Steps between C-alpha positions, in 0.01 A plus 500: 500500500763257369382191318598159632795315354371142476657157484336160506611199707360152454469318832543124478280433801284705739532875554491560876420854613640572846822396675366479853445174690220394262688563176820342631308194620326448168823537302686265737228234480494530122877466476493191721268347239721602211286791384679830425339835580565872495432695821438875465504755780482878501747530790875436502493213750298199607218559751515879470208542741704330772826669409384853423163558664508346846615625840819381664345312792270289283493126557291229343171490686463123467736220607764437237379154395178658372702743286744271321503501121482171307816295507702698752456516880629788707850457647502312831651796684213733408265597784134398504406845364777604258593867468452704186870469414499125557195456277655709222821295528289184476323625186827597333649160585183333371532675164869412478450135595211465255688672220231765459637822351225763468518778244491810718386856422230357272177685585215315332260752347266260322435131451246378248410165349524487122223257404607477138851392591409315821771692685540755778653837413656672801642852462757613756677833526863500609492751786880515515577596142406706197615464141768720344218709356356561844209261450361259757628145450201268482529125455214281384526150647301237314420158646246225539437546872469798736534474879383803699709510818505869590327431830235658716723787614628654178375856556457699819162635611497867604156630607403855414395686815337840512749773585804280437670783312470724807700269726839656573702186576629217281254239374638162392383148426619210714690374193741791557539439875824340617545591867358721771834675548396789273187556713662512842305733730235571234125445504422257220155415368502145361198440277417130506491226762609192310825317561702782343322772696542315830868423439582853385337637817702254708820602323421868548463437874840331503646826363317723751251636249136561593275298268122518468348215299189563291256208507294616205206260514549431873501124440797268459587146604808484722636157588802402709789392278552203731299325768699312763794482262299375202442725198137604469513427127613145577205459734262624229646266237471204739139577593397544136587135439209394721260794534315738265644846453219678686564293811877553481434874475293490818772304680768747388297798620437330835869418542598854402275637772659264753857593405454868409209609716212730407631724222191720493632664816792638296294603200530190280182314406482172314303459174194277506652273237781270609872556433536208258180588317616858448846387394370256242212708364640853512872460555489674839782345698451484878758687705747279686599685815871520576483763773293791370202424726714538811618842378140600432399401853795691644398811310808509278277447195174693481212339309275750319200463266485596133613832356246757385749752364853628543609847605845657523602350834314169501162344430138529603351160580154372416397536865583872494826478692823646367836326515829682452760350267843588368496225235261254340575142392244326280497132598213454258619198307545402140303368205552298185585682176406223256199683347735781393696282258316172432274577204210316340455245780231473765694241702579769760247725672526880499670466839771287342415156641404183312122474471512136601592472871768284655592221439396518133602854405842410362396411145319703237447445129737517204812425701437762770598421860526683831720443804496678834142628508359249749478741796684232694847648501809299417332162557257588222791603279654154519169329430442711189855460371489121517163481323597750230831328427340154483234617257738689271752213508233259374414733213871557432568128478208449263619786283865393486420130442283585201780684322 
């Protein structure tokens, strides 16, 4: 194994890990306050999750005004729910307008606080290069502040099912899915019933595939994306100004039943805990229906219970039935990877979330910050970025004025 060829870089400002919406927002807010930063990302582009690991038909699930980053609204000609391409264009324009230039291909392998020096030491491997001696090129970035902005969806989750190795067809994660064209005429087992699972099934139907959607725990909140032309999320935000969360949850469930009907008849049961409660406490986002329920009712999408085991031509379900499949798509989500590289700190849990819940989970000790772990999507990103930048800017001004 080749030893690492190291170099050291002093960062005159915060080290920001992650060049997605959170990292870009923090760096932009810092720059607006006159604070320089270095943004590191393991990919070769901004927002690699959006650019590399999402399907073609993806749109923002929430109205655009809830998804704007600090200091820059969406273009006026954008639709209410921008497409994937439009959102990526917006992020690239945001970075350019803000003057944020991330250092790409920098895969952070460790970050540790040096108590003796009062500094953060962040090691990053250049995944695009090796030295002339064939060694890995590793850079150690040293700075006073560290902002963790790698997000809640850094690594994909792939469950291990019994008999998976026996299945004869292709098995992929939703991060690899682009379009249903490759599955035309095929029986596809989609494991997962969140927004991705529902939309992939809908897209498969549009390409004349035959999807079966696995509802593993048989319980999921499905809400209409809009009610009488008003976004459901807007309704929830409005109600939360006047009512407690538990009551808003009950109202949302009642409205969903009015607009969507009884979902138990098509094999989808609601959890006992409300959609907002589950979102805020466990990060389980309710599904916003954009047409999948109609295809379920028409029989184009089959809803099946959890998988017991796979066999060569399909899967045996927990209720004893067998379902045939030519391919499997795991719409099983993502998780944070912070515990893999942030060392010597208990600010994050083993699951990779700040121990202190929103709205106070953005600041740790010794110059450690987090952005984008609020379980509130892009609106939470903006809130974190503004707070982090304000706090660091105050410390920066104190430090520079004392010189």
